[in-house]
N, C-alpha and C positions, 0 to 999 in steps of 0.2 A: 455305472461308468460315468466319468466326468471328463469332458473335454474343456480346454481353455481357449477362449476366443478373445482376440484383441480387436477392439473397435477404435478406429482412428478418426478423430475430429480435429478441428483447429486447436492446436496446442494441447490436445487431450489424448491420453492413453487410458482406456478403460479396460480393466481385467474383470471379467465376469464368468461365473460358472454356468455352463450350459449343460443341463441334465438331460441326458439322452434316454435314461431309463431309471426306474426306481424312485423312491422318495427323495426329498430334498436332502442334500448332504450336509453334515455339520460344518460350521464355519472353519476356515483355515486358521491355524494358530496365530498367524501374523495379523489377521483381521481383528481377532480378539485382543491381541496386544495393542494394536493401534487404538482401538476403541477405548481401552482403559486409560490411555493418555489424554482423552478428551474430558474436559472438566464437567461436561453434562452428565457423566456417569458417576460423579461423586455421590456417595451414599446409597448407590444401588446394590442390590444383592448380586451374587455371582450368576444366579439363574436369570435375572433381569438383563444383565450385561450380555450373557450368552444369547438370549432371545433377540436382542438388538443386532448382535454380530451375525446371527444367522440370516438376516435380511440385507446385509451390507456387502458392498463390493469396494475394492481398492481403486482409487483414481489418482493420477498424477497430472499436474499442469506445469508446463514450462513457463519460466519468466517471460514477460512481454507478450503472452498469449491473451486471447479474449475469452472471458468466462461467460458473460451475458450481455445482450444488447437491449437497449431501451425498447420497451413495449413488446418484447418477445416473451413467449411463454418459458417458464422454468419449472419443470415438472417434478424434479427430484429434490430431496433434502441433501445438502452437502455439509458434512462435518469436516472442518479443517484441522488436521493433526499438526502440520508444520507448514511454514511458508507464510505468505501474505498476499492480500488482494486489495485493490482500491475500488471503492464504490463512488461513482461520480455521475453528475448530470451536466448537460450543456448550460453554461452561464449565459447572461444577457449578451455578451460579446461572442457567443458561440464557442468559447473556449471551455475546456473541461473544468468543472468546479467540483473539487473533492468533497464528498459528503462525509466519508469515513474510511479509515483503514481498518481492515479486519485481518486477524492472524490466527495463530494456533489456539485451539479450543473454542473458536468461533464457529458459526454456522451461516449458511446462505440458503435461502429458499423456504424458511419456516412459514412466513406469512403467505407465500404463494400456494402452500398446500391447501388452504381453505378459501382460496379465491379463484375465480375463473378468468379474471382479467389479468393481463400481463404485468410484470414488475416494472415500475416506472423509473428504473435506474440502469446505468451501465456498470459493468464490473470487469476489471482487468487484473491479470496476475502480475504482481511486482516482484515476488520472490518465488522460486520453485515451490509448488504446493503438493503435499501428499495428504490425501483425505479419504473419507469414506462416503459413498453415495448410497442412498436408500430410495427405492421407488416410491412414488407418491402415495399409493394406496397402502403399501407396506408401512410407510412412515406414519400415516394416519392411524392405522391399526395399532402400531406400537405406542403411539402417544396416548391412546385410550387404555392400553393394557398396562403401561408403566407410568402411573401418574407422577412419580417423583422425577422421572426423566423429562416429562412434559413441563413440570414446574421449573426444573433447572434450565431448560432451553428458554422458556418464557422470561425467567429472571435475567438471564444473560442478554436476551434481546431487549428487554426493558432498559437495562443499563446502557446498551449501545444507542438506543433511541435518545435517551437522556443526554448522552455525550454528544450526539450529532446535533442536537438543537441547543445545547449550551456549551459550545466549544471553548469559551473563554472563562469558564468558571474557575474560581480559586480551588485548588485541590486536584484539578485534572493533571494527571501525570502518567508517564510510562511506567513499566515495571522497574522498580528501583532496587539496585544492589548496593548495599552499604559495605564498604571495606574499611575496617578499623585497623590501624597499625600501632602496635606497641613501640615500634622503633622506626625511625626515619630510614634506617638501613634497608628496610623491606618495601619501600615505596614502589620500587620497580615492579613488584608483583602486580600492582594495579595497572600499570602501563602495559605489561605483558598480557594480562587478561583482556584489557580493552582491545588491543590490537588483534588478539585471537578472535574475539567476538565479531570484530569488523571484517576479518577475513572470511567469516561465515555468512557475510551479507547483512549483518545486523546494523541498523542505524543507531549507534551508541552516542549518547551525550554524557557530559561529565560535569559534576559539581564537586569541587575540590578546594583545599587550602594549599595545594602544592602546584607550582608552576610547571614542573615536568609532566605531571599527570594531566594538567589542563591542555598541554600542547598535543595530546594524542587525539583530540577530537575537534571538529569544526565548530560545534555548538557547545558552549561551556558557560558555567556560572562560577565565579570566584566566591568562595565562602568568606573571603576577607575583603574588607573595604580598602580604600586608598591609604588608610592609616594602619593597615595590617591588623585591624580589629575584626572579630567575628561578627558577621551580619545577622540581623534579625531573621529567624526562620520564616516568618510570614512574608518578608520581602523576597526571599528565595522561592517560596511557593508561588508567589504572584508572578515572578519572572519565568518560572518553569511552566506555568499554565499555558504559555504560548506554544509549547511543544506538543501540539495535538496529534501529530503523526509519528512521533518518536516511539520506537519499539522498546528501547531499554535505556536506562540512565544509571550511571555508576556514581555513587556518592562516596568519595574518597576523603578520609579525615583521620587525624591523629587520635589514638585511643585516649590519650591523657587530656583531651579537651574537657572543659567543664562538664561535670556529670549531668547536671540539669539540662544543659544545652544539648548534649548528646542524646539524652532520653527524648527530648522534644523532636529533634530532626529524624531520629530513628523510627518515629511513629509512621513515617512515610515509606519506610523500607519494606519490601516484600521478603528479602533475605539479607542476613547480616553475616559477614565473614570477618572473624577476629584473627589477625595475623600476629604471631609472636614466636619467640624461641620455643623449642621443644620443652624446655623447663619453664613453667609459668611462674612468674614472680608473685609474691604475696600481694603486692600492690595491684597488679593486673587482675588477679583473682578477686580481690576485694571490690575493685571497680566494676567488674562484670556482675557480681552479685548485687551490688548497689543499683546498677542499671535495671536488672531484672526485678528488683523489689519496687523501684519507682514505677515501672510500667510492666506488669506481669505478662502482657501480650508479647513482649520482646523475647521471652523465653523460647517460644516456638519458632523463632526466626533465626536464632544464633547457631552458626556453625564455626568450629574452630579450624584454623589453618596453622598448623605447627611446622615451623621451619627446622629442618634437620641439617646439620652441618655434614660435610663430606665424610667425616669420620664416624658418624652415627648410622647404625644400621636400622635401629628402631627408635621411637620417640620415648621420652621420659614418661613416668607414670602420670596419669591425668588428674590425680587427687580428687577434689570435690566438684570440679566443673561439669562432670558428666550429667548432673541433675538439671542443669539449665541449658544444655546444648543438644541439638538434634543431629548434628553432623560433626565429624572429626576427620579432617584431611591432613595428610602429611606431604610436605613438599620439600625435596632435597635442595639445599642452597648450592647449586652448581650451575647457575644460569637458568634455573627453572625449566628443566626438561632436557638438558643436554647430556645427562648421564647415559652411558651405554647400557646400564643395567635396566632391563625391561620393566621390572616391577617398580623401580624407583623413578624412572624418567618421566612419568606421565602425571605428576601431581597436579599441575595446572589443568591438564586435559580432564581429569576427574571432576574438577570444579566446573569446567565448561559443560560437561555432560550432565552434571547435576542441575545446572541452571536451565538447560534445554530439555530436561525431563527425559533423558535417554541413558540412564545408568544401566550397565550390563552386569548381570550376575550369573555365576556358574555354580551349580549344585553337584558335588562330587559324592557318588554313592559308595556304599560299603561293598567289600568283596575280598578282604584279607590281602594276600599277595597280588591278586588280580588288580587291586587298586593301584599298582605301579603304572597301569595304563593311563591313569590321570596325568602322570608326569609327561607322557608322550603327547597327550591332548594339550597340556599347558605349553609344551615346547613349540608346537605348531602355532598356537595363539601368539607366542612371543615372536616367532619368525615372520608371521603374516601381519603383525600389528593389530590384531584383534584385541580390544581393550578388556580389562577385567576390573570392575569397580567393587563388586561384592563377591564373597565366597561363602558357601556353606558346605558342610561335610559330615558324613556319618562314617564312623569306624575308619576304614582305609582312606576315605575321603578327608577325614580330619588329619590322619597320619601324613598324608602327602600335601594337603592344602595349607595347613598351618605353617610349616616351614617355607612354603612358597609365598604365603602372605607376609612372612617375615623378611622377604627379600632374597632368599636363596634361589640361585639359578636352577631351573628344572633339570638340565643336563647334569649338573653337579649332584643334585639330589638322587638321580637314578644310580649313579656310580656309588654314592655314599650308602644308600639303602642296601644295595647289593653286597657291599663290603661289610657293613655293620651287622647285617642279619644273615650272614653266611654261617651255616652250622659248623661246629668243630669237627675235625676229622673223625673223632671217636664215634660220633653219631652216625657215620656212614656204615657202621657195622651193625646197627640196631634197626630192626624193622620199623618203618615210619619214623626214622631217626630225626628228620627235619621237623616233624610235628612235635616230638618230645622235646627237641631243642627249644622251640618257640615257647612251649608251656613252661619249661624250666627257666627260661630267660625272663619270662614275665613274673613268675613266683619269686625269683631271686632278686628282683629289682633291676634286672639287666635292661629292660625296656626304658625305665625311667632314667637310668644312667646314660643310655645312648641319647635320649631326647634332651636331657639337660646339657649334654656336651655341645649341642647346637643351639638350644633355645634358652639356656641358662634359667633364670627366674623371670623371664619376660612374661608380661600379661598380654591377653588378647587385644586389649585396647591400645597397647604400644605398637602393634604390628602396622606395617605400611598399608595393607589392605584390611578392611573390616572382614572378620571371619566369625561365623556362628557354627559351633559344633552341636551335634545331636547325640544325646545319651538317654537311656531308659532308666527310670526309677522304679524299682520293684515294690517300694512301699506304697506309692500312689498309683502305680501302673500307668504312668504318664511320661511324656517326653520331657526332657530337660534341655533347654537351649542355652548354650554358653556363648556369650559375646563379650564377656568381661571375666577377669580372673586369670589365674595361672595357665599359661598356654600348654605346658607339658602335661599338667593334670587334666586339661580338657581332652587331650589325645588319649591319655591312659584310661579315662572314663569311657570314652567313645569306642575304644577297641577291645574293651574288657568282655571277651566272649563267654557267655554263661556256659557252665559245664566244664570249661577248660580252666578257668580261674575263678576265684571267689569274687562276689560283688564288692565294690569299693564303698565302704560305709562312711558317709561324710554328711554333716549338717542334717541329720534326720532322714537321709536318703540311702538307698542301697542301689548303687549305680552299675549298670552293665551296658554292653554294646547297644548303641542306639538303633542298629539295624533291625532289632526285633519289633520296633514300632514305626520307624520311618527310615527306609534304607536309601532313598534318593531325595534329599530334603529340598526340593525346588520350592515347595510352599513356604518354607522359612524365609526365603529371599523376598517374597512379596511384602512381608512385614518389615523387612530391612530397608525397603525403598527401591529395590531393583525394578525397572520398568520393562526390561527384556531379560528373559531367563533361559539359560541352556542347561539341561540336565545331562550328566555323564553317568551312564549305567554300566557298571562293570560286572554285573551278575552273569555268570555263565548261562548260556541258553540251555534249557532243559529239554532233552529229547525223551522219547518213550523207551529209555534203556537205562538200566542201573546195575552195575557190577555184572554185566553180561545178561541180565534178565530183561526180557521184553514181555509185552502183554500176551504173546503167543507161547512163552516158555512153559512146558509142562511142569507141574508141581515137583515131581521127583527129580527134575534136572535143574532146579533153581539154585543159584549160588547165594550163600548166606553172607551179608556184608559185615565188616568189622565195625568197631565203635567209631573210628574216624570217618569211614565211608558213610556211615549212618548219619553222623553229625553234619557232615558236608552236604548230604542230600537233603536233610531236613532244613538246613539253612537255605539251600538253593530254592526249595519249594516255598519257603516263607518269603524269600526275596521276590520271587516271581509275582506274588500277590501284593506284598507290602510296597514294593517299589512303585506300583501303579498309583498308590495313594498320594505320596509326596510329590511324585514326578508329574502329576496331572496338571500342575500350574506352569509347567515349562512350555516355552514357545518352540523349542527344538530339543531333540534328544540325540545324543551321540552314544552309540553302543559298540565299543570295541569287542572284537571276537576273542575272548579270553578262555574259551571252553577247553583249550588244549592244556591249560595250566592248572595246577593244584593250588589249594588255598595257602599252602605253606611254601610255595616256590619263590621266595624272596631272592634267592641267589640268581634267579632268571629275570631280575628286574629289568634289564635292558631289553630282552626279547618281549616281555609283557608290555613295556612302554612303547615299543615299536608298533604293537597292535593299536595303541592309542593314536599314534601318528597316522596310521593307515585309515582308521575310522574318521579322524578329524578332517584329513585332506579330502576324503570322499564327500563330507558334508559341507566343505567350504563354500561351494557355489550357492547352496541354499542359505547358509548362514549369512553370506554377504548380501544376498538379495533381501533377506528379512531386515538386516541392519540398514540397508539403503532405504527401505520403506519406512523404517522408524525415523530416520533423520537423514535425508539425502545430502545435506551440506556437511554433516559430521562424518558420514559414511558414504562417500561418493562412488565407491567401487560397486560394480554390479557382478 
């Protein structure tokens, strides 16, 4: 049994597990999620991260509260996930002298673990902090057990000490975001992004060649001199070296600036966002390739920001740029976020979440018609403003998720699927007519025709939201993950139920329903970059009853199931075990009760979707709490 106890101190709320009986409980999913956001866990195995999480508790500090007093003991190790604190000592005039600002992915108390004397500094919270605390002895044990974690923490501490004693060194800088614009028309994107970061409490400075962008911040550096000529990069670095307490800097510059100059200044950038029209010109494409060739390290920093006009539902094909870009954001040109369409309206917000390490992914599981519950889940997310940054899906998860990622409204999709997949009247006179209708529709190409009518020849990389479908290849007996290529084909491969239809043979693969290997692909989203993952499992719950048979039914009274009943039960039994494999990486699981519906009940899409609504609303308080712990500024609701 586990009780939850809240311990109140000055500015601190500590949530810790108090075990009243039995062995230590496994870590809560949110603790594991928060820990993975801390840079000290880079390079650690899943087992090592879980070992650390099992000893950690979540803490939050309010802004303007006191963390530590000079000469007082500090017994625990604090890992800062978000927010900021100021380390200071009294100066000669008894006024506070700031030694250093520490923020996300920093720690406090590492040195104190191995010393009996108090820490000779003060520490105050400047921005609301969410973190993890580990008891002294637990922390010491973990440092010995996980050497890489020990090295990561010491390396970060060494860098902080170096910064503290050499605050004026050339090259000291905040985290730098570079925004490159192919057109002056889109300069307002930089101003919008800067103001949004400022609204989240970030101290943002600006380096730009544009007066409008420079006007958004108090501390700025003009890339142009008084003669409107580009300044030397070393001059700019020297001037920026005074910003020792700045959290973030935005470098805003025209993409067509001299290539060698761009390559030089972009070396200081932690992330690079290239903004241009949905259709990329040959000149822009050539310039980006030239930049990446001059400085190969730039390749890992570049993300594309493609501007879609109001008439565009999806982006144009990406051509060859995918090989040098790590991210691809679509932003509708309608005032950057003013569109009433939920999927389209949050292009800027996706960039913000990406910058703050708080991208949200939803994994949609397989379940045939029961997958219509996904649309109910998505409709609640739309209504409540819960963001979606990444999607993955198997079978029915691909069927519902890909059209949603393309910008179709969830309510419209519920109605459309119910209409498009309604059996003809003649099948009403045939036993299991709806099942035969679905089989015939697939074999005659009816599914592809239906999908093409909505998705045309769009590719997955053209969709507004990144989507990864899961399919099984019978040649290699391995999963196939599609995040690029024809969107309709990705669905057809993923829903191709073995035994009902033939494998789709393509490119040396024999492709069938991905649910036979990974029915709830939350694990896929980890590799896609999602930092918080919700799984939606629409598998019907299995009771100890099948076609009227129970474990107590005498042999002579048992009912013999037909082919469709057998296939459905086999699939359900598989799902029960397989779904645990992929869904294990999820931080939260939503499980709509779809047990009353058959696998072929597409005509009941509205009723099935309603079960998704019920299940999601039930989980909303927990979901909101976890998101707040992830980033209390981005997700302030509790």
